[in-house]
GUGU-500445 format. One record per residue (C-alpha): residue in three letters; chain; x, y, z. Coordinates in steps of 0.2 Angstrom, whole numbers, plus 2048, in hexadecimal, padded with zeros to 3 digits. Each point is the difference from the previous one (the first is absolute). Layout:
<nodes>
("ALA"; "A"; (X; Y; Z))
...
</nodes>
This chain:
<nodes>
("UNK"; "A"; (795; 7FC; 7EF))
("UNK"; "A"; (802; 811; 807))
("UNK"; "A"; (810; 7FB; 809))
("UNK"; "A"; (807; 7F8; 7F0))
("UNK"; "A"; (7FD; 810; 7F6))
("UNK"; "A"; (808; 80B; 80E))
("UNK"; "A"; (80F; 7F5; 802))
("UNK"; "A"; (802; 800; 7ED))
("UNK"; "A"; (800; 812; 7FF))
("UNK"; "A"; (80B; 803; 80F))
("UNK"; "A"; (80D; 7F5; 7F9))
("UNK"; "A"; (803; 809; 7EF))
("UNK"; "A"; (80F; 809; 806))
("UNK"; "A"; (80A; 7F3; 80B))
("UNK"; "A"; (7FB; 7F0; 7F6))
("UNK"; "A"; (80E; 805; 7F4))
("UNK"; "A"; (80C; 7FA; 80E))
("UNK"; "A"; (7F8; 7F0; 800))
("UNK"; "A"; (801; 7FE; 7ED))
("UNK"; "A"; (813; 803; 802))
("UNK"; "A"; (801; 7F3; 80C))
("UNK"; "A"; (7F6; 7F4; 7F5))
("UNK"; "A"; (80A; 805; 7F1))
("UNK"; "A"; (80F; 7FB; 809))
("UNK"; "A"; (7F9; 7F0; 806))
("UNK"; "A"; (7FB; 7FD; 7ED))
("UNK"; "A"; (812; 804; 7FA))
("UNK"; "A"; (808; 7F4; 80D))
("UNK"; "A"; (7F4; 7F2; 7FC))
("UNK"; "A"; (804; 803; 7ED))
("UNK"; "A"; (813; 7FE; 806))
("UNK"; "A"; (7FC; 7F0; 80A))
("UNK"; "A"; (7F7; 7F8; 7F0))
("UNK"; "A"; (80F; 804; 7F5))
("UNK"; "A"; (80F; 7FE; 80A))
("UNK"; "A"; (803; 7EE; 7FB))
("UNK"; "A"; (7FF; 805; 7EE))
("UNK"; "A"; (80B; 80E; 803))
("UNK"; "A"; (80E; 7F4; 808))
("UNK"; "A"; (801; 7F5; 7F0))
("UNK"; "A"; (7FE; 80E; 7F3))
("UNK"; "A"; (80F; 805; 7F6))
("UNK"; "A"; (7FC; 811; 7FC))
("UNK"; "A"; (7FE; 80A; 810))
("UNK"; "A"; (7F5; 80E; 7F9))
("UNK"; "A"; (7F3; 7F4; 7FA))
("UNK"; "A"; (7FD; 7FA; 811))
("UNK"; "A"; (7FE; 811; 809))
("UNK"; "A"; (7EF; 806; 805))
("UNK"; "A"; (7F7; 80E; 7F7))
("UNK"; "A"; (807; 812; 805))
("UNK"; "A"; (7F0; 803; 80B))
("UNK"; "A"; (803; 7F0; 809))
("UNK"; "A"; (812; 803; 802))
("UNK"; "A"; (7FE; 810; 808))
("UNK"; "A"; (7F5; 7F8; 80D))
("UNK"; "A"; (80A; 7F1; 803))
("UNK"; "A"; (811; 80A; 802))
("UNK"; "A"; (7FC; 80A; 810))
("UNK"; "A"; (7F8; 7F0; 808))
("UNK"; "A"; (811; 7F7; 7FE))
("UNK"; "A"; (80A; 80F; 807))
("UNK"; "A"; (7F5; 803; 80E))
("UNK"; "A"; (7FE; 7EF; 807))
("UNK"; "A"; (809; 7EE; 7FD))
("UNK"; "A"; (7F7; 7F5; 7F5))
("UNK"; "A"; (800; 7F2; 80E))
("UNK"; "A"; (7F4; 80B; 809))
("UNK"; "A"; (7F3; 7FF; 7F2))
("UNK"; "A"; (7F5; 7F2; 7FE))
("UNK"; "A"; (804; 7F4; 7F2))
("UNK"; "A"; (7EF; 7FD; 7F9))
("UNK"; "A"; (7F0; 809; 7FB))
("UNK"; "A"; (7F7; 7F6; 80E))
("UNK"; "A"; (80D; 806; 80D))
("UNK"; "A"; (7FE; 812; 7FA))
("UNK"; "A"; (7ED; 7FF; 803))
("UNK"; "A"; (803; 7F8; 811))
("UNK"; "A"; (80B; 80E; 805))
("UNK"; "A"; (7F2; 80C; 7FB))
("UNK"; "A"; (7F2; 7F6; 808))
("UNK"; "A"; (80A; 7FF; 810))
("UNK"; "A"; (803; 812; 800))
("UNK"; "A"; (7EE; 804; 7FE))
("UNK"; "A"; (7FA; 7F5; 80E))
("UNK"; "A"; (80C; 80A; 80C))
("UNK"; "A"; (7F4; 80E; 7FD))
("UNK"; "A"; (7F1; 7F6; 801))
("UNK"; "A"; (805; 7F9; 811))
("UNK"; "A"; (805; 812; 806))
("UNK"; "A"; (7F3; 80C; 7F7))
("UNK"; "A"; (803; 80E; 80C))
("UNK"; "A"; (812; 801; 7FC))
("UNK"; "A"; (808; 811; 803))
("UNK"; "A"; (80C; 80A; 7F5))
("UNK"; "A"; (812; 7FD; 802))
("UNK"; "A"; (80A; 80F; 807))
("UNK"; "A"; (812; 804; 7FD))
("UNK"; "A"; (80C; 7F6; 7F4))
("UNK"; "A"; (7FB; 7EF; 7FA))
("UNK"; "A"; (80F; 7F6; 803))
("UNK"; "A"; (7F9; 7EE; 7FD))
("UNK"; "A"; (7F2; 7F9; 7F5))
("UNK"; "A"; (7EF; 801; 80A))
("UNK"; "A"; (7F7; 7EF; 7FF))
("UNK"; "A"; (7F1; 809; 7F6))
("UNK"; "A"; (80D; 803; 7F2))
("UNK"; "A"; (804; 7F2; 7F5))
("UNK"; "A"; (813; 7FD; 7FA))
("UNK"; "A"; (7FC; 805; 7EF))
("UNK"; "A"; (7F6; 810; 806))
("UNK"; "A"; (80F; 804; 80C))
("UNK"; "A"; (80D; 7FF; 7F2))
("UNK"; "A"; (7F6; 80C; 7F5))
("UNK"; "A"; (7FB; 80C; 80D))
("UNK"; "A"; (813; 801; 806))
("UNK"; "A"; (804; 803; 7ED))
("UNK"; "A"; (7F5; 80E; 7FE))
("UNK"; "A"; (805; 808; 810))
("UNK"; "A"; (812; 800; 7FB))
("UNK"; "A"; (7FC; 80C; 7F2))
("UNK"; "A"; (7F9; 80D; 80D))
("UNK"; "A"; (80B; 80E; 807))
("UNK"; "A"; (7FB; 7F9; 811))
("UNK"; "A"; (7FF; 7ED; 7FE))
("UNK"; "A"; (7FD; 7FB; 811))
("UNK"; "A"; (7F1; 80C; 803))
("UNK"; "A"; (7FA; 7FB; 7EE))
("UNK"; "A"; (800; 7EE; 805))
("UNK"; "A"; (7F6; 803; 810))
("UNK"; "A"; (7F4; 809; 7F5))
("UNK"; "A"; (7FE; 7F2; 7F4))
("UNK"; "A"; (7FE; 7F2; 80C))
("UNK"; "A"; (7F2; 80A; 809))
("UNK"; "A"; (7F8; 803; 7EF))
("UNK"; "A"; (801; 7EE; 7FC))
("UNK"; "A"; (7F9; 7FC; 812))
("UNK"; "A"; (7F2; 80C; 7FD))
("UNK"; "A"; (7FC; 7F8; 7EE))
("UNK"; "A"; (7FF; 7EF; 807))
("UNK"; "A"; (7F5; 805; 80F))
("UNK"; "A"; (7F4; 809; 7F4))
("UNK"; "A"; (800; 7F0; 7F4))
("UNK"; "A"; (7FC; 7F6; 810))
("UNK"; "A"; (7F1; 80C; 805))
("UNK"; "A"; (7FA; 7FE; 7EE))
("UNK"; "A"; (800; 7EE; 7FF))
("UNK"; "A"; (7F5; 7FF; 810))
("UNK"; "A"; (7F2; 80B; 7F9))
("UNK"; "A"; (7F4; 7F1; 803))
("UNK"; "A"; (808; 7F8; 810))
("UNK"; "A"; (7F7; 7FF; 810))
("UNK"; "A"; (810; 802; 809))
("UNK"; "A"; (7FB; 812; 806))
("UNK"; "A"; (80D; 802; 80D))
("UNK"; "A"; (80D; 7FE; 7F3))
("UNK"; "A"; (7F9; 80B; 7F4))
("UNK"; "A"; (7FE; 80D; 80D))
("UNK"; "A"; (813; 7FE; 805))
("UNK"; "A"; (805; 801; 7EE))
("UNK"; "A"; (7F5; 810; 7FD))
("UNK"; "A"; (807; 808; 810))
("UNK"; "A"; (812; 7FD; 7FA))
("UNK"; "A"; (7FD; 806; 7EE))
("UNK"; "A"; (7F6; 810; 806))
("UNK"; "A"; (80F; 804; 80C))
("UNK"; "A"; (80C; 7FF; 7F2))
("UNK"; "A"; (7F8; 809; 7F3))
("UNK"; "A"; (806; 811; 804))
("UNK"; "A"; (812; 7FA; 7FF))
("UNK"; "A"; (7FC; 7F8; 7EF))
("UNK"; "A"; (7F9; 811; 7FA))
("UNK"; "A"; (80F; 809; 807))
("UNK"; "A"; (80C; 7F4; 7F7))
("UNK"; "A"; (7F6; 802; 7EF))
("UNK"; "A"; (7FC; 7EE; 800))
("UNK"; "A"; (7ED; 805; 7FE))
("UNK"; "A"; (7F9; 811; 7FC))
("UNK"; "A"; (7F4; 808; 80B))
("UNK"; "A"; (7F0; 7FC; 7F5))
("UNK"; "A"; (805; 7ED; 800))
("UNK"; "A"; (803; 800; 812))
("UNK"; "A"; (7EF; 808; 804))
("UNK"; "A"; (7F7; 7F3; 7F7))
("UNK"; "A"; (80A; 7F2; 809))
("UNK"; "A"; (7FC; 809; 810))
("UNK"; "A"; (7EE; 800; 7FE))
("UNK"; "A"; (800; 7EE; 7FD))
("UNK"; "A"; (80B; 7FB; 80E))
("UNK"; "A"; (7F6; 80A; 80C))
("UNK"; "A"; (7F1; 7F4; 7FD))
("UNK"; "A"; (80A; 7F1; 807))
("UNK"; "A"; (809; 80A; 80D))
("UNK"; "A"; (7F1; 808; 809))
("UNK"; "A"; (7F0; 7F7; 800))
("UNK"; "A"; (7F4; 80E; 808))
("UNK"; "A"; (7FB; 80D; 7F4))
("UNK"; "A"; (803; 80E; 80B))
("UNK"; "A"; (80F; 7FC; 806))
("UNK"; "A"; (807; 7FC; 7EF))
("UNK"; "A"; (7FA; 813; 7FB))
("UNK"; "A"; (80B; 807; 80E))
("UNK"; "A"; (80E; 7F4; 7FC))
("UNK"; "A"; (7FF; 806; 7EE))
("UNK"; "A"; (803; 812; 805))
("UNK"; "A"; (810; 7FB; 80A))
("UNK"; "A"; (806; 7F6; 7F1))
("UNK"; "A"; (7FC; 80D; 7F4))
("UNK"; "A"; (80B; 80D; 809))
("UNK"; "A"; (80E; 7F3; 801))
("UNK"; "A"; (800; 7FE; 7EE))
("UNK"; "A"; (7FE; 813; 7FC))
("UNK"; "A"; (810; 803; 80B))
("UNK"; "A"; (80A; 7F3; 7F8))
("UNK"; "A"; (7FB; 806; 7EF))
("UNK"; "A"; (805; 812; 805))
("UNK"; "A"; (811; 7FB; 807))
</nodes>
C-alpha cells in the first residue's frame, strides 16, 4: 500500500502528460466510431467532433499518416500493451541521450504521435522530445515497480528500484517531480534497492545528496 501511495503522490505533476495522451486516444476513437456517419451525412458541420476532440484529433492527423495508427480500439490497446511489455522485459532501461530520431519500442504509436506534437510547440523541439520520451519511460518504469509491490521477483524489483533511484535527480532537475515528492519516492525505492538496513542508511545519504544537488541546479 505504501508503494501505491508514494507512486500516486509522485505522479501528480507529470500524469498530465499521460492524460493528454489518453485524451487524444479518446478523441481518435471518437472519430473512428463516427467516420462512417460522417461519410454519409450531408451537413459537414453536423458530423464534426466537439471542439475539444477536434483540437486533439488535428495534431494527430498532421503529425502522422492515418495508416500508421491502429484502426480499432482493440488495436490501440494492443499497441499500448506491447509498449508496456517492452519495459517489463527490460526493467533497467537507461535514459536516452541525444536527439530521438525514431520511435523507441517502449513508446506506442499513439504516444509517439502525441509526444512529437507537444515537442513541436517548444522552442527546442529535439531536446524537448528527448525529455518527454525519458519522462514517459520513467512513468512506465514507476508504474511497473508499483504493480510489483506483492511480487516475489525481488531481482526485478531491485533492478527497477535502482534505475528509478538513479533517474530521480534528473526528474527533479527537469521539474517532472518536486523535491518533497522525490524524497518520499526515494525512501520507498531504497527498501527494494538495498536489503541491508545499515547499507540502506549509507545509500540514503548518498541519494539525498544527489537529489539536493539536482534541486539546487
